[in-house]
All heavy atoms as a GROMACS GRO file, in nm:
protein
  622
    1MET      N    1   0.081  -0.119   0.000
    1MET     CA    2   0.000   0.000   0.000
    1MET      C    3   0.085   0.126   0.000
    1MET      O    4   0.043   0.228  -0.048
    1MET     CB    5  -0.092   0.002   0.123
    1MET     CG    6  -0.208  -0.088   0.116
    1MET     SD    7  -0.348   0.019   0.132
    1MET     CE    8  -0.468  -0.077   0.054
    2GLY      N    9   0.203   0.119   0.049
    2GLY     CA   10   0.288   0.236   0.056
    2GLY      C   11   0.322   0.289  -0.083
    2GLY      O   12   0.329   0.410  -0.105
    3ALA      N   13   0.341   0.199  -0.181
    3ALA     CA   14   0.376   0.240  -0.317
    3ALA      C   15   0.258   0.310  -0.384
    3ALA      O   16   0.276   0.409  -0.454
    3ALA     CB   17   0.420   0.120  -0.399
    4GLU      N   18   0.138   0.261  -0.362
    4GLU     CA   19   0.020   0.323  -0.422
    4GLU      C   20  -0.003   0.463  -0.366
    4GLU      O   21  -0.035   0.556  -0.441
    4GLU     CB   22  -0.104   0.237  -0.398
    4GLU     CG   23  -0.104   0.108  -0.475
    4GLU     CD   24  -0.227   0.024  -0.444
    4GLU    OE1   25  -0.324   0.076  -0.388
    4GLU    OE2   26  -0.225  -0.094  -0.479
    5GLU      N   27   0.012   0.477  -0.236
    5GLU     CA   28  -0.005   0.609  -0.174
    5GLU      C   29   0.101   0.706  -0.225
    5GLU      O   30   0.073   0.824  -0.249
    5GLU     CB   31   0.002   0.597  -0.022
    5GLU     CG   32  -0.116   0.525   0.039
    5GLU     CD   33  -0.100   0.506   0.189
    5GLU    OE1   34  -0.004   0.562   0.246
    5GLU    OE2   35  -0.183   0.435   0.246
    6GLU      N   36   0.220   0.657  -0.244
    6GLU     CA   37   0.329   0.740  -0.294
    6GLU      C   38   0.300   0.786  -0.437
    6GLU      O   39   0.322   0.903  -0.471
    6GLU     CB   40   0.459   0.660  -0.290
    6GLU     CG   41   0.584   0.745  -0.301
    6GLU     CD   42   0.709   0.663  -0.280
    6GLU    OE1   43   0.720   0.595  -0.176
    6GLU    OE2   44   0.794   0.668  -0.370
    7GLN      N   45   0.246   0.698  -0.521
    7GLN     CA   46   0.212   0.735  -0.658
    7GLN      C   47   0.101   0.838  -0.659
    7GLN      O   48   0.103   0.933  -0.737
    7GLN     CB   49   0.170   0.611  -0.738
    7GLN     CG   50   0.285   0.521  -0.776
    7GLN     CD   51   0.238   0.397  -0.851
    7GLN    OE1   52   0.119   0.367  -0.851
    7GLN    NE2   53   0.331   0.328  -0.915
    8GLN      N   54   0.000   0.820  -0.574
    8GLN     CA   55  -0.109   0.916  -0.568
    8GLN      C   56  -0.059   1.052  -0.522
    8GLN      O   57  -0.101   1.155  -0.574
    8GLN     CB   58  -0.219   0.865  -0.474
    8GLN     CG   59  -0.298   0.748  -0.530
    8GLN     CD   60  -0.402   0.697  -0.432
    8GLN    OE1   61  -0.404   0.737  -0.317
    8GLN    NE2   62  -0.488   0.607  -0.480
    9GLN      N   63   0.032   1.053  -0.426
    9GLN     CA   64   0.088   1.178  -0.378
    9GLN      C   65   0.166   1.249  -0.489
    9GLN      O   66   0.154   1.370  -0.508
    9GLN     CB   67   0.180   1.153  -0.257
    9GLN     CG   68   0.237   1.278  -0.197
    9GLN     CD   69   0.130   1.367  -0.135
    9GLN    OE1   70   0.023   1.320  -0.095
    9GLN    NE2   71   0.159   1.495  -0.129
   10GLN      N   72   0.241   1.173  -0.568
   10GLN     CA   73   0.318   1.232  -0.679
   10GLN      C   74   0.223   1.288  -0.785
   10GLN      O   75   0.248   1.394  -0.841
   10GLN     CB   76   0.411   1.128  -0.741
   10GLN     CG   77   0.531   1.096  -0.657
   10GLN     CD   78   0.618   0.989  -0.720
   10GLN    OE1   79   0.580   0.928  -0.819
   10GLN    NE2   80   0.737   0.968  -0.662
   11MET      N   81   0.114   1.218  -0.813
   11MET     CA   82   0.017   1.265  -0.911
   11MET      C   83  -0.046   1.396  -0.864
   11MET      O   84  -0.065   1.490  -0.942
   11MET     CB   85  -0.089   1.160  -0.938
   11MET     CG   86  -0.039   1.042  -1.019
   11MET     SD   87  -0.162   0.913  -1.042
   11MET     CE   88  -0.292   1.000  -1.123
   12LEU      N   89  -0.079   1.404  -0.734
   12LEU     CA   90  -0.138   1.526  -0.682
   12LEU      C   91  -0.039   1.642  -0.689
   12LEU      O   92  -0.075   1.755  -0.722
   12LEU     CB   93  -0.184   1.505  -0.537
   12LEU     CG   94  -0.307   1.417  -0.519
   12LEU    CD1   95  -0.333   1.394  -0.371
   12LEU    CD2   96  -0.429   1.478  -0.585
   13GLU      N   97   0.087   1.617  -0.661
   13GLU     CA   98   0.189   1.721  -0.669
   13GLU      C   99   0.208   1.769  -0.812
   13GLU      O  100   0.228   1.888  -0.836
   13GLU     CB  101   0.322   1.670  -0.613
   13GLU     CG  102   0.322   1.651  -0.464
   13GLU     CD  103   0.449   1.588  -0.413
   13GLU    OE1  104   0.539   1.558  -0.496
   13GLU    OE2  105   0.458   1.564  -0.292
   14ASN      N  106   0.200   1.676  -0.908
   14ASN     CA  107   0.214   1.713  -1.048
   14ASN      C  108   0.096   1.795  -1.097
   14ASN      O  109   0.110   1.880  -1.184
   14ASN     CB  110   0.232   1.590  -1.136
   14ASN     CG  111   0.367   1.524  -1.116
   14ASN    OD1  112   0.459   1.586  -1.066
   14ASN    ND2  113   0.377   1.399  -1.155
   15GLU      N  114  -0.022   1.770  -1.044
   15GLU     CA  115  -0.142   1.838  -1.089
   15GLU      C  116  -0.159   1.975  -1.025
   15GLU      O  117  -0.242   2.054  -1.068
   15GLU     CB  118  -0.265   1.751  -1.063
   15GLU     CG  119  -0.271   1.629  -1.150
   15GLU     CD  120  -0.392   1.541  -1.123
   15GLU    OE1  121  -0.477   1.583  -1.043
   15GLU    OE2  122  -0.400   1.433  -1.182
   16GLU      N  123  -0.083   2.006  -0.921
   16GLU     CA  124  -0.097   2.135  -0.855
   16GLU      C  125  -0.063   2.251  -0.949
   16GLU      O  126  -0.123   2.356  -0.943
   16GLU     CB  127  -0.010   2.141  -0.730
   16GLU     CG  128  -0.062   2.059  -0.616
   16GLU     CD  129   0.030   2.064  -0.496
   16GLU    OE1  130   0.129   2.140  -0.499
   16GLU    OE2  131   0.002   1.991  -0.400
   17GLY      N  132   0.034   2.234  -1.035
   17GLY     CA  133   0.076   2.340  -1.126
   17GLY      C  134  -0.016   2.356  -1.247
   17GLY      O  135  -0.007   2.454  -1.319
   18LYS      N  136  -0.105   2.265  -1.268
   18LYS     CA  137  -0.193   2.269  -1.384
   18LYS      C  138  -0.318   2.350  -1.351
   18LYS      O  139  -0.377   2.337  -1.245
   18LYS     CB  140  -0.233   2.129  -1.427
   18LYS     CG  141  -0.116   2.046  -1.472
   18LYS     CD  142  -0.162   1.908  -1.512
   18LYS     CE  143  -0.045   1.821  -1.552
   18LYS     NZ  144  -0.086   1.686  -1.582
   19ARG      N  145  -0.357   2.435  -1.446
   19ARG     CA  146  -0.480   2.513  -1.430
   19ARG      C  147  -0.569   2.486  -1.550
   19ARG      O  148  -0.522   2.492  -1.664
   19ARG     CB  149  -0.449   2.661  -1.422
   19ARG     CG  150  -0.374   2.700  -1.297
   19ARG     CD  151  -0.348   2.847  -1.297
   19ARG     NE  152  -0.253   2.875  -1.404
   19ARG     CZ  153  -0.235   2.992  -1.461
   19ARG    NH1  154  -0.306   3.094  -1.423
   19ARG    NH2  155  -0.145   3.010  -1.556
   20PRO      N  156  -0.695   2.460  -1.529
   20PRO     CA  157  -0.784   2.442  -1.644
   20PRO      C  158  -0.806   2.576  -1.714
   20PRO      O  159  -0.808   2.681  -1.651
   20PRO     CB  160  -0.914   2.392  -1.582
   20PRO     CG  161  -0.908   2.432  -1.438
   20PRO     CD  162  -0.763   2.442  -1.402
   21ILE      N  163  -0.817   2.570  -1.846
   21ILE     CA  164  -0.841   2.692  -1.922
   21ILE      C  165  -0.976   2.681  -1.991
   21ILE      O  166  -1.025   2.571  -2.019
   21ILE     CB  167  -0.730   2.719  -2.025
   21ILE    CG1  168  -0.723   2.607  -2.129
   21ILE    CG2  169  -0.597   2.738  -1.957
   21ILE    CD1  170  -0.632   2.637  -2.244
   22SER      N  171  -1.033   2.793  -2.021
   22SER     CA  172  -1.162   2.793  -2.089
   22SER      C  173  -1.139   2.773  -2.238
   22SER      O  174  -1.028   2.789  -2.290
   22SER     CB  175  -1.236   2.923  -2.063
   22SER     OG  176  -1.168   3.029  -2.126
   23SER      N  177  -1.246   2.743  -2.308
   23SER     CA  178  -1.234   2.724  -2.453
   23SER      C  179  -1.199   2.856  -2.522
   23SER      O  180  -1.128   2.858  -2.622
   23SER     CB  181  -1.362   2.664  -2.511
   23SER     OG  182  -1.471   2.751  -2.487
   24ALA      N  183  -1.247   2.967  -2.467
   24ALA     CA  184  -1.214   3.097  -2.526
   24ALA      C  185  -1.064   3.126  -2.513
   24ALA      O  186  -1.001   3.178  -2.606
   24ALA     CB  187  -1.294   3.207  -2.458
   25GLN      N  188  -1.006   3.093  -2.398
   25GLN     CA  189  -0.863   3.112  -2.380
   25GLN      C  190  -0.784   3.025  -2.476
   25GLN      O  191  -0.684   3.068  -2.533
   25GLN     CB  192  -0.823   3.080  -2.237
   25GLN     CG  193  -0.870   3.180  -2.134
   25GLN     CD  194  -0.841   3.134  -1.994
   25GLN    OE1  195  -0.855   3.015  -1.964
   25GLN    NE2  196  -0.800   3.227  -1.908
   26PHE      N  197  -0.829   2.901  -2.492
   26PHE     CA  198  -0.760   2.810  -2.584
   26PHE      C  199  -0.767   2.861  -2.727
   26PHE      O  200  -0.666   2.861  -2.799
   26PHE     CB  201  -0.821   2.670  -2.575
   26PHE     CG  202  -0.766   2.576  -2.678
   26PHE    CD1  203  -0.639   2.524  -2.666
   26PHE    CD2  204  -0.841   2.542  -2.791
   26PHE    CE1  205  -0.586   2.440  -2.762
   26PHE    CE2  206  -0.790   2.458  -2.887
   26PHE     CZ  207  -0.662   2.406  -2.872
   27LEU      N  208  -0.885   2.906  -2.769
   27LEU     CA  209  -0.900   2.954  -2.906
   27LEU      C  210  -0.816   3.080  -2.930
   27LEU      O  211  -0.759   3.098  -3.038
   27LEU     CB  212  -1.047   2.980  -2.937
   27LEU     CG  213  -1.133   2.854  -2.946
   27LEU    CD1  214  -1.280   2.892  -2.965
   27LEU    CD2  215  -1.086   2.763  -3.057
   28ALA      N  216  -0.808   3.167  -2.829
   28ALA     CA  217  -0.724   3.286  -2.843
   28ALA      C  218  -0.578   3.246  -2.858
   28ALA      O  219  -0.505   3.303  -2.940
   28ALA     CB  220  -0.744   3.378  -2.723
   29TRP      N  221  -0.534   3.151  -2.777
   29TRP     CA  222  -0.395   3.103  -2.786
   29TRP      C  223  -0.369   3.041  -2.922
   29TRP      O  224  -0.266   3.066  -2.984
   29TRP     CB  225  -0.370   3.000  -2.676
   29TRP     CG  226  -0.242   2.926  -2.695
   29TRP    CD1  227  -0.116   2.967  -2.664
   29TRP    CD2  228  -0.227   2.796  -2.754
   29TRP    NE1  229  -0.025   2.871  -2.698
   29TRP    CE2  230  -0.090   2.765  -2.754
   29TRP    CE3  231  -0.317   2.703  -2.806
   29TRP    CZ2  232  -0.041   2.646  -2.805
   29TRP    CZ3  233  -0.267   2.585  -2.856
   29TRP    CH2  234  -0.131   2.557  -2.855
   30LYS      N  235  -0.466   2.961  -2.969
   30LYS     CA  236  -0.449   2.893  -3.098
   30LYS      C  237  -0.442   2.994  -3.212
   30LYS      O  238  -0.358   2.981  -3.302
   30LYS     CB  239  -0.565   2.796  -3.120
   30LYS     CG  240  -0.550   2.711  -3.243
   30LYS     CD  241  -0.662   2.611  -3.255
   30LYS     CE  242  -0.648   2.530  -3.381
   30LYS     NZ  243  -0.759   2.438  -3.400
   31ARG      N  244  -0.529   3.096  -3.210
   31ARG     CA  245  -0.524   3.199  -3.314
   31ARG      C  246  -0.391   3.272  -3.314
   31ARG      O  247  -0.332   3.297  -3.419
   31ARG     CB  248  -0.638   3.299  -3.293
   31ARG     CG  249  -0.765   3.258  -3.362
   31ARG     CD  250  -0.869   3.369  -3.356
   31ARG     NE  251  -0.983   3.316  -3.281
   31ARG     CZ  252  -1.019   3.355  -3.159
   31ARG    NH1  253  -0.955   3.450  -3.097
   31ARG    NH2  254  -1.122   3.300  -3.100
   32GLN      N  255  -0.342   3.305  -3.195
   32GLN     CA  256  -0.214   3.375  -3.185
   32GLN      C  257  -0.100   3.289  -3.238
   32GLN      O  258  -0.011   3.337  -3.308
   32GLN     CB  259  -0.186   3.416  -3.040
   32GLN     CG  260  -0.060   3.495  -3.022
   32GLN     CD  261  -0.065   3.627  -3.098
   32GLN    OE1  262  -0.168   3.694  -3.102
   32GLN    NE2  263   0.048   3.665  -3.157
   33LYS      N  264  -0.106   3.160  -3.207
   33LYS     CA  265  -0.003   3.068  -3.255
   33LYS      C  266  -0.006   3.058  -3.407
   33LYS      O  267   0.098   3.056  -3.472
   33LYS     CB  268  -0.025   2.930  -3.192
   33LYS     CG  269   0.082   2.831  -3.225
   33LYS     CD  270   0.061   2.700  -3.154
   33LYS     CE  271   0.169   2.602  -3.193
   33LYS     NZ  272   0.154   2.473  -3.131
   34GLU      N  273  -0.126   3.053  -3.466
   34GLU     CA  274  -0.138   3.046  -3.611
   34GLU      C  275  -0.090   3.175  -3.677
   34GLU      O  276  -0.025   3.170  -3.782
   34GLU     CB  277  -0.283   3.016  -3.650
   34GLU     CG  278  -0.326   2.875  -3.616
   34GLU     CD  279  -0.474   2.850  -3.638
   34GLU    OE1  280  -0.550   2.947  -3.662
   34GLU    OE2  281  -0.514   2.732  -3.630
   35VAL      N  282  -0.118   3.289  -3.615
   35VAL     CA  283  -0.071   3.418  -3.668
   35VAL      C  284   0.080   3.422  -3.666
   35VAL      O  285   0.144   3.463  -3.765
   35VAL     CB  286  -0.132   3.535  -3.588
   35VAL    CG1  287  -0.061   3.665  -3.618
   35VAL    CG2  288  -0.280   3.547  -3.616
   36ASP      N  289   0.139   3.380  -3.555
   36ASP     CA  290   0.285   3.379  -3.545
   36ASP      C  291   0.347   3.285  -3.649
   36ASP      O  292   0.447   3.320  -3.712
   36ASP     CB  293   0.329   3.336  -3.406
   36ASP     CG  294   0.293   3.438  -3.299
   36ASP    OD1  295   0.263   3.554  -3.335
   36ASP    OD2  296   0.294   3.400  -3.180
   37ALA      N  297   0.286   3.168  -3.667
   37ALA     CA  298   0.340   3.071  -3.763
   37ALA      C  299   0.329   3.124  -3.905
   37ALA      O  300   0.422   3.109  -3.985
   37ALA     CB  301   0.267   2.938  -3.749
   38SER      N  302   0.215   3.186  -3.939
   38SER     CA  303   0.200   3.237  -4.076
   38SER      C  304   0.296   3.354  -4.101
   38SER      O  305   0.349   3.368  -4.211
   38SER     CB  306   0.056   3.279  -4.102
   38SER     OG  307   0.021   3.389  -4.021
   39ALA      N  308   0.320   3.436  -4.000
   39ALA     CA  309   0.415   3.546  -4.016
   39ALA      C  310   0.557   3.491  -4.036
   39ALA      O  311   0.632   3.542  -4.120
   39ALA     CB  312   0.412   3.637  -3.894
   40LYS      N  313   0.589   3.388  -3.965
   40LYS     CA  314   0.722   3.326  -3.979
   40LYS      C  315   0.737   3.263  -4.118
   40LYS      O  316   0.842   3.276  -4.182
   40LYS     CB  317   0.739   3.221  -3.871
   40LYS     CG  318   0.879   3.169  -3.858
   40LYS     CD  319   0.892   3.076  -3.738
   40LYS     CE  320   1.034   3.030  -3.720
   40LYS     NZ  321   1.050   2.943  -3.604
   41ARG      N  322   0.631   3.196  -4.168
   41ARG     CA  323   0.637   3.137  -4.302
   41ARG      C  324   0.650   3.245  -4.408
   41ARG      O  325   0.725   3.230  -4.505
   41ARG     CB  326   0.512   3.054  -4.327
   41ARG     CG  327   0.515   2.917  -4.265
   41ARG     CD  328   0.404   2.828  -4.318
   41ARG     NE  329   0.272   2.886  -4.300
   41ARG     CZ  330   0.193   2.865  -4.195
   41ARG    NH1  331   0.233   2.787  -4.098
   41ARG    NH2  332   0.075   2.922  -4.187
   42ALA      N  333   0.576   3.356  -4.392
   42ALA     CA  334   0.582   3.464  -4.490
   42ALA      C  335   0.722   3.527  -4.492
   42ALA      O  336   0.775   3.559  -4.599
   42ALA     CB  337   0.477   3.571  -4.457
   43GLU      N  338   0.780   3.544  -4.374
   43GLU     CA  339   0.915   3.599  -4.366
   43GLU      C  340   1.016   3.507  -4.433
   43GLU      O  341   1.105   3.552  -4.506
   43GLU     CB  342   0.953   3.620  -4.220
   43GLU     CG  343   1.087   3.685  -4.200
   43GLU     CD  344   1.120   3.702  -4.053
   43GLU    OE1  345   1.028   3.712  -3.971
   43GLU    OE2  346   1.240   3.705  -4.021
   44ALA      N  347   1.001   3.376  -4.411
   44ALA     CA  348   1.092   3.280  -4.473
   44ALA      C  349   1.076   3.280  -4.625
   44ALA      O  350   1.175   3.271  -4.699
   44ALA     CB  351   1.068   3.141  -4.416
   45ALA      N  352   0.952   3.289  -4.672
   45ALA     CA  353   0.927   3.291  -4.816
   45ALA      C  354   0.986   3.417  -4.880
   45ALA      O  355   1.044   3.412  -4.989
   45ALA     CB  356   0.778   3.284  -4.844
   46GLN      N  357   0.972   3.529  -4.812
   46GLN     CA  358   1.028   3.654  -4.864
   46GLN      C  359   1.180   3.647  -4.869
   46GLN      O  360   1.241   3.688  -4.967
   46GLN     CB  361   0.984   3.771  -4.777
   46GLN     CG  362   1.034   3.904  -4.827
   46GLN     CD  363   0.988   4.018  -4.738
   46GLN    OE1  364   0.924   3.998  -4.636
   46GLN    NE2  365   1.024   4.139  -4.777
   47LYS      N  366   1.240   3.592  -4.766
   47LYS     CA  367   1.386   3.578  -4.764
   47LYS      C  368   1.432   3.484  -4.875
   47LYS      O  369   1.530   3.511  -4.944
   47LYS     CB  370   1.434   3.526  -4.630
   47LYS     CG  371   1.585   3.517  -4.623
   47LYS     CD  372   1.632   3.479  -4.486
   47LYS     CE  373   1.780   3.463  -4.470
   47LYS     NZ  374   1.865   3.461  -4.583
   48ARG      N  375   1.357   3.375  -4.896
   48ARG     CA  376   1.392   3.281  -5.003
   48ARG      C  377   1.384   3.350  -5.139
   48ARG      O  378   1.471   3.333  -5.224
   48ARG     CB  379   1.298   3.160  -4.997
   48ARG     CG  380   1.317   3.059  -5.106
   48ARG     CD  381   1.436   2.974  -5.085
   48ARG     NE  382   1.446   2.875  -5.192
   48ARG     CZ  383   1.546   2.796  -5.209
   48ARG    NH1  384   1.646   2.798  -5.124
   48ARG    NH2  385   1.551   2.712  -5.309
   49ALA      N  386   1.279   3.430  -5.159
   49ALA     CA  387   1.264   3.500  -5.287
   49ALA      C  388   1.377   3.600  -5.308
   49ALA      O  389   1.430   3.612  -5.419
   49ALA     CB  390   1.130   3.572  -5.290
   50GLU      N  391   1.416   3.670  -5.202
   50GLU     CA  392   1.527   3.764  -5.214
   50GLU      C  393   1.658   3.691  -5.244
   50GLU      O  394   1.738   3.737  -5.326
   50GLU     CB  395   1.541   3.845  -5.085
   50GLU     CG  396   1.430   3.944  -5.063
   50GLU     CD  397   1.436   4.009  -4.926
   50GLU    OE1  398   1.526   3.974  -4.847
   50GLU    OE2  399   1.349   4.092  -4.898
   51ASP      N  400   1.679   3.577  -5.179
   51ASP     CA  401   1.801   3.500  -5.204
   51ASP      C  402   1.803   3.445  -5.347
   51ASP      O  403   1.909   3.440  -5.410
   51ASP     CB  404   1.813   3.386  -5.103
   51ASP     CG  405   1.846   3.434  -4.963
   51ASP    OD1  406   1.885   3.552  -4.949
   51ASP    OD2  407   1.830   3.356  -4.868
   52LEU      N  408   1.688   3.403  -5.398
   52LEU     CA  409   1.682   3.353  -5.535
   52LEU      C  410   1.712   3.465  -5.635
   52LEU      O  411   1.785   3.444  -5.732
   52LEU     CB  412   1.544   3.293  -5.565
   52LEU     CG  413   1.516   3.158  -5.505
   52LEU    CD1  414   1.372   3.118  -5.531
   52LEU    CD2  415   1.609   3.053  -5.559
   53SER      N  416   1.654   3.582  -5.610
   53SER     CA  417   1.675   3.691  -5.705
   53SER      C  418   1.820   3.741  -5.702
   53SER      O  419   1.872   3.786  -5.804
   53SER     CB  420   1.579   3.806  -5.676
   53SER     OG  421   1.606   3.862  -5.549
   54SER      N  422   1.885   3.731  -5.587
   54SER     CA  423   2.024   3.774  -5.580
   54SER      C  424   2.121   3.665  -5.625
   54SER      O  425   2.238   3.692  -5.648
   54SER     CB  426   2.059   3.818  -5.438
   54SER     OG  427   2.056   3.708  -5.350
   55GLY      N  428   2.072   3.542  -5.636
   55GLY     CA  429   2.156   3.433  -5.683
   55GLY      C  430   2.241   3.369  -5.575
   55GLY      O  431   2.337   3.298  -5.606
   56THR      N  432   2.209   3.391  -5.448
   56THR     CA  433   2.290   3.334  -5.340
   56THR      C  434   2.256   3.189  -5.311
   56THR      O  435   2.336   3.119  -5.249
   56THR     CB  436   2.275   3.416  -5.210
   56THR    OG1  437   2.137   3.420  -5.174
   56THR    CG2  438   2.328   3.556  -5.228
   57VAL      N  439   2.138   3.144  -5.354
   57VAL     CA  440   2.100   3.003  -5.335
   57VAL      C  441   2.057   2.945  -5.468
   57VAL      O  442   2.016   3.017  -5.559
   57VAL     CB  443   1.986   2.987  -5.231
   57VAL    CG1  444   2.030   3.031  -5.094
   57VAL    CG2  445   1.862   3.063  -5.273
   58LYS      N  446   2.065   2.814  -5.478
   58LYS     CA  447   2.023   2.747  -5.600
   58LYS      C  448   1.872   2.728  -5.600
   58LYS      O  449   1.810   2.709  -5.497
   58LYS     CB  450   2.089   2.610  -5.611
   58LYS     CG  451   2.237   2.617  -5.634
   58LYS     CD  452   2.294   2.479  -5.653
   58LYS     CE  453   2.442   2.483  -5.677
   58LYS     NZ  454   2.498   2.349  -5.696
   59MET      N  455   1.815   2.730  -5.720
   59MET     CA  456   1.671   2.706  -5.736
   59MET      C  457   1.646   2.557  -5.740
   59MET      O  458   1.727   2.482  -5.795
   59MET     CB  459   1.621   2.766  -5.867
   59MET     CG  460   1.615   2.913  -5.872
   59MET     SD  461   1.535   2.963  -6.026
   59MET     CE  462   1.591   3.130  -6.037
   60ASN      N  463   1.530   2.518  -5.686
   60ASN     CA  464   1.489   2.379  -5.706
   60ASN      C  465   1.411   2.373  -5.838
   60ASN      O  466   1.394   2.474  -5.907
   60ASN     CB  467   1.407   2.328  -5.587
   60ASN     CG  468   1.279   2.404  -5.564
   60ASN    OD1  469   1.221   2.461  -5.655
   60ASN    ND2  470   1.232   2.405  -5.440
   61GLY      N  471   1.367   2.256  -5.876
   61GLY     CA  472   1.301   2.238  -6.005
   61GLY      C  473   1.176   2.321  -6.023
   61GLY      O  474   1.154   2.381  -6.128
   62ARG      N  475   1.094   2.326  -5.920
   62ARG     CA  476   0.971   2.403  -5.929
   62ARG      C  477   1.001   2.552  -5.946
   62ARG      O  478   0.938   2.619  -6.028
   62ARG     CB  479   0.886   2.381  -5.804
   62ARG     CG  480   0.757   2.463  -5.805
   62ARG     CD  481   0.677   2.440  -5.682
   62ARG     NE  482   0.626   2.305  -5.684
   62ARG     CZ  483   0.553   2.252  -5.588
   62ARG    NH1  484   0.525   2.322  -5.482
   62ARG    NH2  485   0.510   2.128  -5.598
   63GLU      N  486   1.095   2.603  -5.867
   63GLU     CA  487   1.130   2.745  -5.877
   63GLU      C  488   1.190   2.777  -6.013
   63GLU      O  489   1.160   2.881  -6.072
   63GLU     CB  490   1.227   2.782  -5.764
   63GLU     CG  491   1.164   2.776  -5.628
   63GLU     CD  492   1.264   2.773  -5.515
   63GLU    OE1  493   1.383   2.743  -5.540
   63GLU    OE2  494   1.224   2.800  -5.401
   64LEU      N  495   1.271   2.689  -6.065
   64LEU     CA  496   1.330   2.710  -6.196
   64LEU      C  497   1.221   2.711  -6.304
   64LEU      O  498   1.223   2.795  -6.394
   64LEU     CB  499   1.432   2.600  -6.227
   64LEU     CG  500   1.510   2.613  -6.356
   64LEU    CD1  501   1.592   2.741  -6.355
   64LEU    CD2  502   1.600   2.493  -6.377
   65PHE      N  503   1.124   2.621  -6.292
   65PHE     CA  504   1.015   2.615  -6.389
   65PHE      C  505   0.930   2.741  -6.384
   65PHE      O  506   0.886   2.792  -6.486
   65PHE     CB  507   0.927   2.493  -6.362
   65PHE     CG  508   0.818   2.474  -6.463
   65PHE    CD1  509   0.846   2.424  -6.589
   65PHE    CD2  510   0.687   2.507  -6.434
   65PHE    CE1  511   0.746   2.407  -6.683
   65PHE    CE2  512   0.587   2.490  -6.526
   65PHE     CZ  513   0.616   2.440  -6.652
   66ILE      N  514   0.910   2.796  -6.264
   66ILE     CA  515   0.829   2.917  -6.250
   66ILE      C  516   0.905   3.040  -6.300
   66ILE      O  517   0.849   3.123  -6.372
   66ILE     CB  518   0.786   2.936  -6.103
   66ILE    CG1  519   0.684   2.828  -6.066
   66ILE    CG2  520   0.727   3.074  -6.079
   66ILE    CD1  521   0.651   2.824  -5.919
   67HIS      N  522   1.031   3.052  -6.266
   67HIS     CA  523   1.107   3.173  -6.297
   67HIS      C  524   1.172   3.170  -6.436
   67HIS      O  525   1.192   3.276  -6.496
   67HIS     CB  526   1.215   3.197  -6.191
   67HIS     CG  527   1.159   3.227  -6.057
   67HIS    ND1  528   1.094   3.345  -6.027
   67HIS    CD2  529   1.155   3.155  -5.942
   67HIS    CE1  530   1.054   3.344  -5.903
   67HIS    NE2  531   1.090   3.229  -5.848
   68GLU      N  532   1.207   3.053  -6.485
   68GLU     CA  533   1.272   3.043  -6.616
   68GLU      C  534   1.211   2.927  -6.696
   68GLU      O  535   1.275   2.825  -6.719
   68GLU     CB  536   1.422   3.023  -6.598
   68GLU     CG  537   1.489   3.138  -6.525
   68GLU     CD  538   1.636   3.114  -6.500
   68GLU    OE1  539   1.691   3.015  -6.552
   68GLU    OE2  540   1.695   3.196  -6.429
   69PRO      N  541   1.088   2.942  -6.742
   69PRO     CA  542   1.022   2.832  -6.813
   69PRO      C  543   1.086   2.799  -6.948
   69PRO      O  544   1.067   2.690  -7.001
   69PRO     CB  545   0.879   2.881  -6.830
   69PRO     CG  546   0.886   3.028  -6.817
   69PRO     CD  547   1.003   3.058  -6.729
   70TRP      N  548   1.162   2.889  -7.004
   70TRP     CA  549   1.226   2.863  -7.133
   70TRP      C  550   1.325   2.748  -7.124
   70TRP      O  551   1.355   2.684  -7.225
   70TRP     CB  552   1.295   2.989  -7.185
   70TRP     CG  553   1.398   3.044  -7.092
   70TRP    CD1  554   1.378   3.139  -6.996
   70TRP    CD2  555   1.535   3.007  -7.083
   70TRP    NE1  556   1.494   3.164  -6.928
   70TRP    CE2  557   1.593   3.083  -6.980
   70TRP    CE3  558   1.615   2.917  -7.152
   70TRP    CZ2  559   1.727   3.071  -6.943
   70TRP    CZ3  560   1.748   2.906  -7.116
   70TRP    CH2  561   1.803   2.982  -7.014
   71VAL      N  562   1.374   2.718  -7.004
   71VAL     CA  563   1.467   2.606  -6.986
   71VAL      C  564   1.399   2.474  -7.021
   71VAL      O  565   1.462   2.382  -7.072
   71VAL     CB  566   1.521   2.604  -6.842
   71VAL    CG1  567   1.605   2.481  -6.816
   71VAL    CG2  568   1.600   2.730  -6.813
   72PHE      N  569   1.267   2.468  -6.998
   72PHE     CA  570   1.193   2.343  -7.017
   72PHE      C  571   1.119   2.340  -7.150
   72PHE      O  572   1.035   2.254  -7.172
   72PHE     CB  573   1.093   2.324  -6.902
   72PHE     CG  574   1.161   2.314  -6.769
   72PHE    CD1  575   1.174   2.426  -6.688
   72PHE    CD2  576   1.213   2.195  -6.725
   72PHE    CE1  577   1.237   2.418  -6.565
   72PHE    CE2  578   1.276   2.185  -6.603
   72PHE     CZ  579   1.289   2.297  -6.523
   73ASP      N  580   1.151   2.430  -7.240
   73ASP     CA  581   1.083   2.436  -7.369
   73ASP      C  582   1.138   2.327  -7.461
   73ASP      O  583   1.255   2.326  -7.497
   73ASP     CB  584   1.105   2.573  -7.432
   73ASP     CG  585   1.027   2.590  -7.559
   73ASP    OD1  586   0.932   2.512  -7.583
   73ASP    OD2  587   1.060   2.682  -7.636
   74ASN      N  588   1.053   2.232  -7.500
   74ASN     CA  589   1.094   2.120  -7.584
   74ASN      C  590   1.056   2.140  -7.731
   74ASN      O  591   1.064   2.047  -7.809
   74ASN     CB  592   1.031   1.990  -7.533
   74ASN     CG  593   1.096   1.945  -7.405
   74ASN    OD1  594   1.211   1.975  -7.379
   74ASN    ND2  595   1.020   1.872  -7.325
   75THR      N  596   1.016   2.258  -7.769
   75THR     CA  597   0.975   2.280  -7.908
   75THR      C  598   1.095   2.280  -8.003
   75THR      O  599   1.078   2.268  -8.124
   75THR     CB  600   0.900   2.413  -7.922
   75THR    OG1  601   0.984   2.518  -7.877
   75THR    CG2  602   0.771   2.410  -7.843
   76LEU      N  603   1.214   2.294  -7.949
   76LEU     CA  604   1.334   2.294  -8.033
   76LEU      C  605   1.370   2.155  -8.082
   76LEU      O  606   1.444   2.140  -8.180
   76LEU     CB  607   1.452   2.355  -7.956
   76LEU     CG  608   1.434   2.499  -7.909
   76LEU    CD1  609   1.552   2.541  -7.824
   76LEU    CD2  610   1.419   2.590  -8.028
   77TYR      N  611   1.321   2.052  -8.017
   77TYR     CA  612   1.360   1.916  -8.053
   77TYR      C  613   1.263   1.849  -8.143
   77TYR      O  614   1.152   1.850  -8.144
   77TYR     CB  615   1.377   1.832  -7.926
   77TYR     CG  616   1.479   1.891  -7.833
   77TYR    CD1  617   1.440   1.950  -7.714
   77TYR    CD2  618   1.614   1.888  -7.865
   77TYR    CE1  619   1.533   2.005  -7.628
   77TYR    CE2  620   1.707   1.944  -7.778
   77TYR     CZ  621   1.666   2.002  -7.660
   77TYR     OH  622   1.757   2.055  -7.577
   0.00000   0.00000   0.00000
């Protein structure tokens, strides 16, 4: 019985720091997290576009097809 009481005591100690949140608080947190993530993605995309235009990074196939479609023109053959 000593082990069970010890486990229950540890569970109670772990739950003391936890606070229930309302659904409104959760939704506000989730919206803020999504806004932060989309801003970070937009910043990364802008930096990638600037790096591509300056030539500091290599283009992948999709980017090459979008920016220089003449490379994939097969009408010459």
